[in-house]
Backbone as a ProteinNet text record, in pm:
[ID]
protein_1_A
[PRIMARY]
MATYAQVQSLVKDTHGRSVKTCWIAHVKEMNGLPLRTAWNRLSPTNRAEPCPDWARPMIEDPMRRLGML
[TERTIARY]
-3297.2	-3182.6	-3152.3	-3038.9	-2987.4	-2959.3	-2998.4	-2946	-2803.7	-2799.7	-2598	-2626.9	-2720.7	-2728	-2705.1	-2744.3	-2715.3	-2567.4	-2533.6	-2381	-2286.3	-2313	-2242.6	-2221.1	-2355.1	-2363.1	-2284.8	-2280.3	-2191.2	-2064.2	-2000.8	-1853.1	-1814.3	-1895.4	-1858.7	-1844.6	-1951.6	-1991.5	-1839.6	-1807.6	-1705.5	-1591.2	-1540.1	-1425.3	-1375.6	-1483.1	-1472.1	-1414.7	-1472.2	-1440.9	-1590.4	-1589.4	-1685.6	-1655.9	-1736.2	-1717.2	-1812.3	-1801.3	-1883.6	-1969.2	-2058.3	-2183	-2116.4	-2065.2	-2033.9	-1905.2	-1847.4	-1776.4	-1871.9	-1909.7	-2028.6	-2097	-2123.4	-2196.7	-2087.1	-1949.7	-1861.2	-1806.5	-1808.7	-1845.4	-1893.9	-2047.8	-2141.7	-2134.1	-2095.1	-2060.2	-1969.3	-1833.4	-1706.8	-1792.3	-1879.3	-1910.7	-2054.2	-2104.6	-2165.9	-2314.9	-2360.5	-2495.1	-2559.8	-2668	-2725.7	-2759	-2725.5	-2719.3	-2818.3	-2849.8	-2925.6	-2846.5	-2878.9	-2767.9	-2855.2	-2710.2	-2735.9	-2787.1	-2843.3	-2910.6	-2809.4	-2718.7	-2578.5	-2461.6	-2455.8	-2353.7	-2333.2	-2193.7	-2142	-2127	-2089.3	-2082.6	-2064.7	-2202.3	-2240.6	-2101.7	-1977.6	-1899.7	-1751.9	-1792.1	-1612.6	-1688.8	-1609.8	-1583.2	-1531.6	-1629.6	-1471.5	-1414.9	-1482.4	-1442.9	-1449.8	-1360.9	-1391.5	-1331.2	-1344.9	-1359.8	-1165.6	-1108.6	-988	-955.5	-862.6	-826.1	-848.8	-764.4	-767.7	-934	-1062.3	-1180.4	-1259.4	-1233.9	-1318.5	-1359.6	-1273.3	-1239.2	-1358.3	-1372.3	-1479.7	-1605.4	-1607.3	-1786.1	-1801.9	-1722.1	-1753.1	-1824.2	-1778.1	-1777.6	-1944	-1993.9	-2151.8	-2238.3	-2154.8	-2243.5	-2271.5	-2205.2	-2250.7	-2327.1	-2287.2	-2373.1	-2512.4	-2528.2	-2670.5	-2730.1	-2678.1	-2731.5	-2701.3	-2602	-2585.3	-2495.6	-2394.3	-2316.5	-2325.5
-1186.4	-1194.2	-1069.5	-1032.3	-905	-882.6	-769.7	-777.8	-719.8	-769.5	-773.1	-588.3	-502.1	-333.9	-332.8	-327.2	-355.7	-385.8	-468.6	-523.7	-412	-403	-280.3	-145.6	-93.6	5.2	-6.9	-100.3	-129.7	-133.9	-198.3	-189.1	-70.7	30.5	169.7	241.2	229.7	300.1	278.2	173.8	148.9	158.3	97.2	79.7	200.2	258.1	358.9	238.2	189.8	86.9	22.1	43	-26.8	-154.6	-261.1	-389.7	-449.8	-551.8	-538.9	-717.4	-709.6	-779.4	-923.1	-975.1	-1093.4	-1164.1	-1046.5	-1055.7	-1143	-1056.5	-1068.7	-1252	-1254.4	-1366	-1483.9	-1461.4	-1589	-1591.7	-1486.8	-1496.5	-1562.1	-1561.1	-1654.9	-1751.4	-1797.9	-1965.2	-1997	-1944.3	-1963.2	-2030.6	-1971.3	-1959.7	-2031	-2105.9	-2204.7	-2180.6	-2043.5	-2012.8	-2049.8	-2034.1	-2079.2	-1970.8	-2011	-1908.5	-1928	-1881.6	-1869.2	-1820.3	-1893	-1836.9	-1751.1	-1648.1	-1528	-1573.1	-1423	-1494.4	-1461.6	-1343	-1322.9	-1405.2	-1519.3	-1616.4	-1689.3	-1704.5	-1785.9	-1865.1	-1955	-2054.2	-2088.4	-2176.2	-2212.3	-2279.9	-2332.6	-2396.6	-2286.3	-2187.6	-2094.4	-1938.8	-1887.8	-1764.9	-1639.7	-1563.4	-1478	-1405.7	-1313	-1272.6	-1297.2	-1373.5	-1437.2	-1290.5	-1326	-1194.8	-1243.2	-1056.2	-1104.6	-1108.1	-1185.7	-1218.4	-1113.4	-988.5	-870.7	-808	-841	-791.2	-902.2	-1006.5	-1098.3	-1054.5	-994.1	-975.6	-844.4	-733.7	-652.4	-673.2	-788.4	-849.5	-864.9	-979.6	-1065.5	-998.9	-873.9	-812.5	-713.9	-708.9	-637.7	-786.6	-875.3	-1006.2	-1042	-1064.8	-1078.8	-978.3	-879.1	-750.5	-767.4	-790.9	-849	-966.1	-1035.1	-1178	-1274.4	-1261.6	-1326.7	-1496.8	-1447.7	-1552.5	-1536.4
-1448.8	-1505.6	-1519.4	-1564.4	-1583.5	-1743.3	-1807.6	-1935.6	-1974.8	-2079.7	-2143	-2122.1	-2175.7	-2127.7	-2007.2	-1895	-1779.9	-1741.6	-1763.1	-1716.2	-1815.5	-1955.1	-1987.2	-1939.1	-1877.9	-1839.8	-1704.9	-1615.8	-1499.2	-1504.4	-1664.6	-1672	-1671.4	-1745.2	-1799.3	-1705.8	-1588.8	-1446.1	-1357.9	-1327.7	-1227.2	-1302.9	-1406.5	-1451.1	-1625.4	-1650.2	-1786.5	-1910.7	-1920.2	-2026	-2074.9	-2212.6	-2302.9	-2314.1	-2317.1	-2338.6	-2458.1	-2541.2	-2626.5	-2580.4	-2654.1	-2577.6	-2615.4	-2716.7	-2746.6	-2662.1	-2586.4	-2439.5	-2330.1	-2309.6	-2225.3	-2202.4	-2348.2	-2386.1	-2369.5	-2364.4	-2364.2	-2226.4	-2145.2	-2006.6	-1897.5	-1993.9	-1970.2	-1974.9	-2091.9	-2150.1	-2055.5	-2005.4	-1940.9	-1777.5	-1744.7	-1586.1	-1606.3	-1745.2	-1708.6	-1731.2	-1775.1	-1756.7	-1888.8	-1881.5	-2051.5	-2133.5	-2264.2	-2362.3	-2438.4	-2530.7	-2659.4	-2789.2	-2881.8	-3018.6	-3067.6	-3081.7	-3180.7	-3321.1	-3370.2	-3508.2	-3594.6	-3564.5	-3648.2	-3632.2	-3550.9	-3493.4	-3635.7	-3650.3	-3789.3	-3741	-3641.3	-3627.9	-3474.4	-3468.8	-3318.9	-3223.6	-3263.5	-3195.2	-3155.9	-3246.9	-3239.4	-3225.3	-3200.4	-3148.6	-3230.2	-3276.9	-3399.2	-3281.3	-3151.6	-3073.1	-2994.5	-2884.6	-2760.4	-2689	-2562.3	-2454.7	-2404.9	-2417	-2362.4	-2217.3	-2175.3	-2028.6	-1972	-1970.4	-1891.1	-1885.8	-2011.1	-1973.1	-1859.6	-1871.5	-1788.6	-1644.9	-1567.6	-1445	-1407.7	-1505.6	-1525.2	-1565.2	-1655.4	-1674.9	-1570.2	-1495.1	-1375.6	-1256.8	-1234.8	-1140.2	-1125.8	-1222.6	-1246.5	-1230.8	-1303.5	-1307.3	-1157.6	-1043.7	-936.4	-898.5	-909.8	-833.5	-886.4	-1008.9	-1062.2	-1032.2	-988.2	-943.1	-1046.4	-1112	-1239.5	-1217.4	-1132.4	-1098.9	-927.7
[MASK]
+++++++++++++++++++++++++++++++++++++++++++++++++++++++++++++++++++++

């Protein structure tokens, strides 16, 4: 499985935007991929910064290229 850094790098190269790792985790969750609980997560059920709708396609594209989706 690809790393979050690889996904961030591909988004930066193809779209010229930086994305947060918490957005990548949220997209993984929305697509039913397994997640580990982050050590710094405040609540296991609520997200402090969910992925905005405009960023989801930009994150899913490199995830498909890397074989995550």
